[in-house]
N, C-alpha and C positions, 0 to 999 in steps of 0.2 A: 504493499500499501503506499503511496506517495501523497504527500499532504505539504500545502504551503502555509505559511503563519507571516501575516502581514505585522509590522511593532515587534518582530521577534526577539527586536534588541531591548525592549520596555520590560516593564515590571511584569505583566500578565503574560505579554508574548513568549519571553523566556522560559517560563513554566510549563508553556504551552508546548514548547518545542521541546524542553525536558522530559514530559510525560510520553510523548508520541515516539522519541526516539527510544527512551522505556520501552515501550510497546514493540518496537522493530520495525517502525516507520521511516522512510526515506521523507526526511525534510526538508524544503525551501523555505529558508527564514529572509523576508524581504523588511528593511527600514533605512530610511533615511537618516538617522542619527538625530533627529531634531530633538528627542528626549529621549534616545536610546543612550545606551550605556556600554561600552567596547568591550567591559567586564563579562557582559552578559551574552556575547559572540564568542569571548573568548573561551568561557564554559565548553563549548564542544567542538573546541578546535581538534581534536584528537579522535573525533568521531567521524568515520567514513560515510557515514550515513546521513551527513549535516553538509549543506551549503549555501551560503549568506550571500545577498545581494544587498548592496546599497543604491537604493532606488526611492526617489521621491513618486509616489503614485497619484500626486495632483498634477503630475504631468504627461506627456507622452513616453510611454517606455515599450522596451520588448517583452509584449506579451509571451514569447514563445516557452519561457520558463513555466507557464500553464499550461503545458502540452501534457498529456497523461497524469494529470494531479486527479486524485480522488477527491479528497478534499481540502476546501480552504476556509481557513480560519481568522477572520477578519479581525483586527484586533488595533491594526494601526489608527489613531486618532491624535487628538490635540485632547488637551485634558483642563481643567480648572475654570473657574468663576471669575473670577477678577479680569486673568488674562484674558478670556475670551469678551469680554465686555469693552476691554481696551483695543482688540485687534478683530472684531468679527469676521472680515475679508479672510483674513489668514486661516482663521478655525473653516469657514465656508470650505475653502480649497482643500484642504485637509480631511475634515469630517464626510464633504458632500461629494465634492468632485473625485476625492482618491475613491469614496466609495463606488459611484458611478465606475470609473475606470476598472475596479477590481473585478466587478460584476459582469462588463462587458468581455473581460477577459476569460472569465470562468464561461460566460456564455459558448464565447468562441470556440475555448477547448473541449464544452462538455463534461465539465467539472461534473462529479456525481453530486455534491451539496457543499452549499457555502452557510457557514454558519457566523452571522453578525453580531458583534459586541456591541448589545445597547447598553444603555443607562436608564436607571431608576430615577433620574432627575428629570424624566420626561413628565413625570406626573405632579411636580412640583410642588402645591399645598394640597393635597389630598383631601377630600371630605372623609372619606372612610379609613381607619386603620384596621387588620394588615390590610394592604393594598392590593384590589386581585389585579391581571392584567386589562381589564374591560373599565377600568377607573377613565375619568376624564384626562386627555392629554392639556398638561398647562406649562409649559416649557419658561423658565424666569431667565433664562441667559443664554447669549449666544450659544456655550456650548452643549446645553440641554437641548435647544432646539435644532442645531446641527446634527446633532446625534439620533435625533429623531425625526428628522428629515432622511439620513440614509440609511435608516429603519424602515422608512414610507418608500426607499426607493429599491432596497432590498426586497420586500413583497409584493413590489408592484413589477419587477423584472422577474420576480419568480411567477408571478402570476402572466403575463404576458408570453415568456418566454421559456416556459416548462421548465424553469431555473429549480432545482430543489434548495430549498432555502430555510433557515430559522433562524431566528431572531430571539436571542437570550437577552434581557433587563436586568444588568448587575447591579447588587445592592450592597454599598462602601466595602470594597476588596481592601483587605491590608495583607500583610505579611511579609516575606523576605524580599531583596531586593526593591523595593520601594524606594526611588528617591528619596533621599532624607536632608536635601541642602535646599529645599523649595519654600520662600517666603508664603505662596498661596499653597492650596490642594487641599488633601485628604487629612485629616485631622491626625492621623497615627503618624505618618510622614513627618509631621512638624513637630508632633509632640518627641517623639525620639530623636529629631535631629536638636531640638532644645534642650534634649536631657543630656545629650553626648557634647554638646557646648557647655554644659551648665548653668543654661540660662532658665529663666522661669519660664513654665508653659503655660501658653497664652488659650485662655478658653474665651470662646466667644459667647458673648451674651454671661448667660447666669450657670449655663452648664449643663442646665436640667433637661437638655434637647436629647433626644435618644437617636441611636443610630443603629441599623442592622449589618454589623457587622459580620462582613463573608471573608473567610479565609481564601486564602489564592489558589491553595491545589484543591480546593472543593471547586472553584471557578470552572479550574480547566477542566477536572474531569466530568464537571457538567456539559462543556464542549464535547467532548468525546462522545457521552454517551448520545448527544446530540445528534452528532455527524452520523454515528452508528446505526441510528433508530431508523425506524420506517415512518418517522414523523415530517412533514412536509408543510411550509406555508404557517407556521403557528407561531407565536410570540409566548415566551415562558416567564417569570419572575425568577432569577438564582438568589437566594437569600436566606437567611437561616430563620426568621419569621419571631426571632428571639433578641428584641434590639436592647441596646443597653446606652446608661447616661454617657454624657462627655465628662460629668464629675467623678463616675466610676472608672471611666479610662484612666483620666490624670492619677486618681488615686494610687490602682494598679502599679502604674509607672512611678509615679512617687516625687517627691521633690516640691517646690516653693512654684504657686501659682498665679495669674494675673487674670483679669476679666479685661476682655476687648470688648467695643461695642459689636454687636452683630452686624453680619454682613446682606447684601440685598438679594433676596431670591431663596435664601436657604431656610427648608422647612423646619417646622421643632420636633420632629419626626419623620424616620423612613423606618417602614414597617413591611417588607415583603410578605404578600400572600404565595405561599410557593408551592399550596396544593397542586396546582396543575403540574410542575417538573415532577414532584412526588409519583401524580400517577403514569404520565408520559413517559418520563426516563428512569423512573425509579430511582430520583438520584435525592439525597437530603445535605 
């Protein structure tokens, strides 16, 4: 079996590469290194089943590397709230244009299935918790909006061109290899960076907000289950369904804390209803 992982030098993508290689796949990694880390490429230097390509998917590229591929795991994207507000065009090019080019390459070379990495941020401020896939879509910032548009393109390409696709909406992914030097972004990597550098943990708001933290290896296992399943054209929440408060996380990590003002577009809670994924994929 042969698979492509876009965003292969990134946090989730590198774990996807590792899982697939462990299962005996031939893996082609793609990343333009905008967010990727060279260490995540070098991890697999000695594996003869792995090839890596530095490619910007939002521009014209040689799609012949999609030939003979069974599964495409499209994980390449620009993330984070504030940078997307500051540079929405850049986010559109990466998260929308890049997705269309991946879909077209997959269609052209008759890939067996495309698994799209979507985001639970598309729900914005949900009316109900836990949040189902049928909940209203209310993106609050360009990152969330562009990821939702990418999902719509994926489902549309699947319907129009009979390209097997599944979209997985991730909830608050954390784990090893997350970049820990960012000012913005996921609370785990920010807290850990602050801890490493002896700085106080910056709690946004009062810290009573909750997040459905989902470990990265669980995320990639859901991707492989989705690819290997007979399911097509579905959207699935991928989360624990067991949200925790930011204050609880800060207590676990330890150290002094400081509260800062809330940021625009951030919900008080994320809480996945993952019933569908458990039923269709036997995943939890």
